[in-house]
C-alpha positions as CSV (number, residue, x, y, z in Angstrom):
1,M,-74.0,-14.3,-28.3
2,K,-76.0,-18.0,-28.7
3,E,-78.3,-16.6,-31.4
4,T,-76.0,-14.4,-33.5
5,T,-73.4,-16.8,-33.9
6,E,-76.2,-19.0,-35.3
7,L,-77.2,-16.2,-37.2
8,L,-73.4,-15.7,-38.6
9,E,-72.8,-19.2,-39.1
10,A,-76.2,-19.6,-41.2
11,I,-74.7,-16.7,-43.4
12,T,-71.3,-17.9,-44.1
13,G,-72.4,-21.5,-44.1
14,A,-74.9,-20.2,-47.4
15,I,-71.9,-18.5,-48.9
16,N,-69.7,-21.9,-48.6
17,S,-73.2,-23.4,-49.8
18,G,-73.3,-21.4,-52.9
19,F,-69.3,-21.6,-53.8
20,Q,-70.1,-25.9,-53.2
21,A,-72.4,-25.1,-56.1
22,A,-70.5,-23.0,-57.9
23,A,-67.5,-25.7,-58.0
24,D,-68.2,-26.9,-61.3
25,G,-68.7,-24.5,-62.9
26,K,-72.6,-24.2,-63.7
27,I,-75.5,-24.0,-61.5
28,G,-78.3,-26.7,-62.2
29,V,-81.5,-28.6,-60.1
30,E,-78.5,-30.8,-58.5
31,D,-76.8,-27.9,-56.9
32,I,-79.8,-27.6,-54.3
33,A,-78.6,-30.8,-51.9
34,F,-75.7,-28.6,-51.1
35,F,-78.5,-25.6,-49.4
36,F,-80.1,-29.1,-47.6
37,D,-78.3,-28.3,-44.8
38,D,-78.7,-24.3,-44.3
39,I,-82.3,-24.6,-44.1
40,G,-81.6,-25.8,-40.3
41,R,-79.4,-23.8,-39.7
42,W,-81.6,-20.8,-41.1
43,Q,-84.7,-21.6,-38.5
44,A,-82.1,-22.0,-35.6
45,A,-80.8,-18.6,-36.3
46,L,-84.2,-16.7,-36.4
47,K,-85.9,-19.0,-33.7
48,N,-84.4,-16.7,-30.7
49,L,-83.0,-13.8,-32.5
50,T,-82.7,-11.2,-30.2
51,F,-79.6,-9.3,-32.2
52,A,-80.0,-6.3,-30.4
53,Q,-80.0,-8.0,-27.0
54,E,-77.3,-9.8,-27.6
55,A,-74.7,-6.7,-29.3
56,A,-75.5,-4.3,-26.5
57,S,-74.2,-7.0,-24.3
58,S,-71.0,-8.7,-26.4
59,T,-68.3,-7.9,-25.2
60,A,-64.6,-8.3,-28.0
61,A,-64.0,-11.5,-27.0
62,T,-67.9,-13.1,-27.5
63,T,-67.5,-11.1,-30.8
64,E,-64.1,-12.6,-32.0
65,S,-65.3,-15.8,-30.7
66,A,-68.7,-16.0,-32.7
67,F,-66.9,-14.7,-35.6
68,A,-64.4,-17.2,-35.7
69,A,-67.2,-19.5,-35.5
70,A,-68.6,-18.0,-38.5
71,A,-65.8,-18.1,-40.1
72,K,-65.3,-22.4,-40.0
73,Q,-68.5,-22.8,-42.0
74,M,-66.9,-21.7,-45.3
75,P,-64.4,-24.8,-45.8
76,N,-65.2,-24.5,-49.5
77,V,-64.3,-20.7,-50.5
78,S,-60.6,-19.7,-50.2
79,P,-58.8,-18.6,-47.4
80,E,-58.7,-15.1,-49.0
81,V,-62.4,-14.5,-49.8
82,A,-63.4,-16.2,-45.9
83,Y,-61.2,-13.9,-44.6
84,N,-63.1,-10.5,-46.7
85,V,-66.1,-11.9,-46.1
86,T,-66.0,-12.7,-42.9
87,A,-63.8,-8.9,-41.8
88,F,-67.0,-7.5,-43.9
89,M,-69.5,-8.8,-41.8
90,K,-67.7,-8.3,-38.6
91,G,-67.1,-4.4,-39.4
92,M,-70.8,-4.0,-40.0
93,Y,-71.7,-5.8,-37.0
94,C,-69.0,-3.5,-35.1
95,A,-70.6,-0.5,-36.0
96,Y,-74.0,-1.6,-35.0
97,R,-73.0,-3.2,-31.6
98,L,-71.8,0.3,-31.3
99,G,-74.5,2.1,-32.6
100,V,-77.0,-0.2,-29.9
101,S,-75.1,0.3,-27.0
102,Q,-74.3,4.0,-27.1
103,G,-78.2,3.6,-27.6
104,R,-79.0,2.5,-25.0
105,A,-76.6,4.2,-22.2
106,Q,-78.3,7.5,-24.0
107,A,-81.7,5.9,-23.1
108,L,-80.7,5.0,-19.8
109,A,-79.0,8.1,-18.9
110,E,-82.6,10.2,-20.1
111,S,-85.0,7.7,-17.9
112,E,-82.2,8.8,-14.9
113,N,-82.5,12.2,-15.8
114,K,-86.2,12.5,-16.1
115,K,-86.5,10.6,-12.8
116,T,-84.6,12.9,-10.8
117,T,-86.2,16.2,-12.3
118,T,-89.6,14.6,-12.6
119,P,-91.5,16.1,-9.0
């Protein structure tokens, strides 16, 4: 879940930077500085992304760990908003994870079926 965790941290880090930039009530050129550290996060997150493979092999524990790490990237976001963002992303990820694992299981079953029925 290394690459997935990096992607989640890049997303929540960018959200945190947005809240930092908006804290004074206005957005200006000077707020670009809040996003500099996000560039490195996004580069690392997208470098070797194996999202589907990690989702298919993930467990409830590794999923929880990845989202706990992501939530920690939002110290400048109110706890209520940070919780909602994390819960929303986790729900989407779990739906994706379910689809990937079910698709993988179906593909394996079809592959096995072809092996036993092919002369």
